[in-house]
KEMARSE-929737 format. One record per residue (C-alpha): residue in one letter; x, y, z. Coordinates in Angstrom, 2 decimals, m for minus. Layout:
# KEMARSE-929737
   rest        c1        c2        c3
      A         X         Y         Z
...
***
This chain:
# KEMARSE-929737
   rest        c1        c2        c3
      M    m29.50    128.29    m64.60
      S    m27.63    125.32    m65.70
      T    m28.66    121.86    m64.80
      A    m26.47    118.81    m63.48
      H    m27.34    117.10    m66.59
      H    m25.96    120.10    m68.79
      D    m22.95    120.31    m66.66
      E    m22.34    116.44    m66.97
      R    m22.66    116.45    m70.82
      I    m20.23    119.35    m71.09
      A    m17.66    117.70    m68.79
      K    m17.81    114.38    m70.88
      M    m17.42    116.13    m74.28
      T    m14.12    115.52    m75.81
      V    m11.71    118.46    m77.17
      A    m11.35    116.52    m80.24
      S    m15.16    116.58    m80.87
      V    m15.17    120.26    m80.63
      Y    m12.07    121.66    m81.76
      P    m12.66    121.41    m85.58
      H    m15.92    123.33    m85.09
      Y    m13.58    126.15    m83.47
      V    m11.11    125.87    m86.47
      T    m14.02    126.13    m88.93
      K    m15.88    128.94    m87.16
      V    m12.71    131.36    m86.88
      E    m11.31    130.57    m90.45
      K    m15.05    131.25    m91.89
      K    m14.73    134.67    m90.47
      G    m11.04    135.26    m91.86
      R     m9.09    134.38    m88.73
      T     m6.35    131.91    m88.55
      Q     m5.81    128.73    m86.57
      E     m2.69    130.36    m85.20
      E     m4.78    132.89    m83.70
      L     m7.06    130.41    m82.12
      H     m4.15    128.73    m80.74
      T     m2.99    131.94    m79.26
      V     m6.44    132.36    m77.63
      I     m6.43    128.75    m76.18
      E     m2.84    128.92    m74.85
      W     m3.68    132.34    m73.25
      L     m6.64    130.68    m71.42
      T     m5.11    127.16    m70.58
      G     m1.56    127.47    m70.74
      Y     m1.37    124.80    m73.53
      N      0.96    125.19    m76.28
      V      0.12    123.87    m79.80
      Q      2.02    120.66    m79.19
      K      0.48    119.84    m75.72
      L     m3.14    120.93    m77.46
      Q     m2.38    118.36    m79.93
      E     m1.47    115.72    m77.76
      L     m4.74    116.26    m75.85
      I     m6.76    116.17    m78.96
      D     m4.89    112.85    m79.91
      Q     m5.87    111.65    m76.55
      K     m9.56    112.28    m76.86
      V     m9.50    114.05    m73.33
      T    m12.70    115.17    m71.98
      F    m13.23    118.93    m71.15
      E    m12.99    117.69    m67.63
      T     m9.58    116.38    m67.95
      F     m8.43    119.27    m70.26
      F     m9.52    121.78    m67.63
      S     m8.38    119.98    m64.62
      E     m4.82    119.79    m66.33
      A     m4.76    123.50    m67.56
      T     m3.20    126.40    m65.96
      L     m6.13    128.94    m66.19
      H     m4.97    132.50    m67.00
      P     m5.33    134.81    m63.80
      N     m7.57    137.37    m65.99
      A    m10.10    134.51    m67.00
      H    m12.42    135.84    m64.75
      L    m12.51    139.02    m66.88
      I    m14.27    137.08    m69.60
      T    m17.89    138.05    m69.19
      G    m21.02    138.37    m71.27
      V    m23.51    135.80    m72.64
      I    m22.58    132.59    m74.58
      C    m25.08    129.85    m75.73
      G    m27.79    131.87    m73.57
      Y    m25.73    131.63    m70.32
      R    m24.21    134.49    m68.51
      I    m20.67    133.64    m68.10
      E    m20.21    135.27    m64.70
      T    m23.08    133.62    m63.26
      I    m22.50    130.01    m64.06
      E    m22.00    128.05    m61.06
      N    m20.31    124.91    m61.99
      P    m16.59    125.83    m62.49
      L    m15.94    123.40    m65.36
      T    m19.02    124.69    m67.16
      Q    m17.85    128.15    m66.71
      Q    m14.39    127.44    m68.09
      V    m15.65    125.70    m71.07
      R    m17.81    128.69    m71.61
      Y    m14.81    131.03    m71.17
      L    m13.31    129.20    m74.13
      D    m16.43    129.41    m76.22
      K    m16.56    133.08    m75.73
      L    m13.04    133.74    m76.53
      V    m13.32    131.84    m79.89
      D    m16.52    133.80    m80.63
      E    m14.74    137.02    m79.97
      L    m11.98    135.74    m82.35
      A    m14.59    134.93    m84.88
      K    m16.49    138.21    m84.70
      G    m12.85    140.05    m85.50
      R    m12.23    141.41    m82.09
      K     m8.53    142.47    m81.70
      L     m6.21    139.93    m80.14
      D     m5.05    142.20    m77.43
      K     m8.94    142.73    m76.35
      I     m9.88    138.94    m76.21
      L     m6.69    138.49    m74.23
      R     m7.65    140.86    m71.56
      T     m4.56    142.71    m71.36
      A     m4.46    145.94    m69.52
***
């Protein structure tokens, strides 16, 4: 499925390099940065202030997710993102980054927040 090189590349990417793309993607589709922050906080436990600190520190996704408190319902995030079926990704970090990608994608596609956040 995914390769060691692919996993390594994802681990070394900085949140700061990807975050502006997330913002652009959701805002282009009429969603807000606040909604994006809600989604990120739900998945990682990071509030806006902590998220900004991590972006300013240019942490890698490896650090970002190693320090995150992943939501207990994160495993309910399923589907295909970037050609990969999320629930079959074997590398835990790659899977967590794809969780985030999928949530941002759902937000941009107009899905309701309560559905994105996998509430009952």
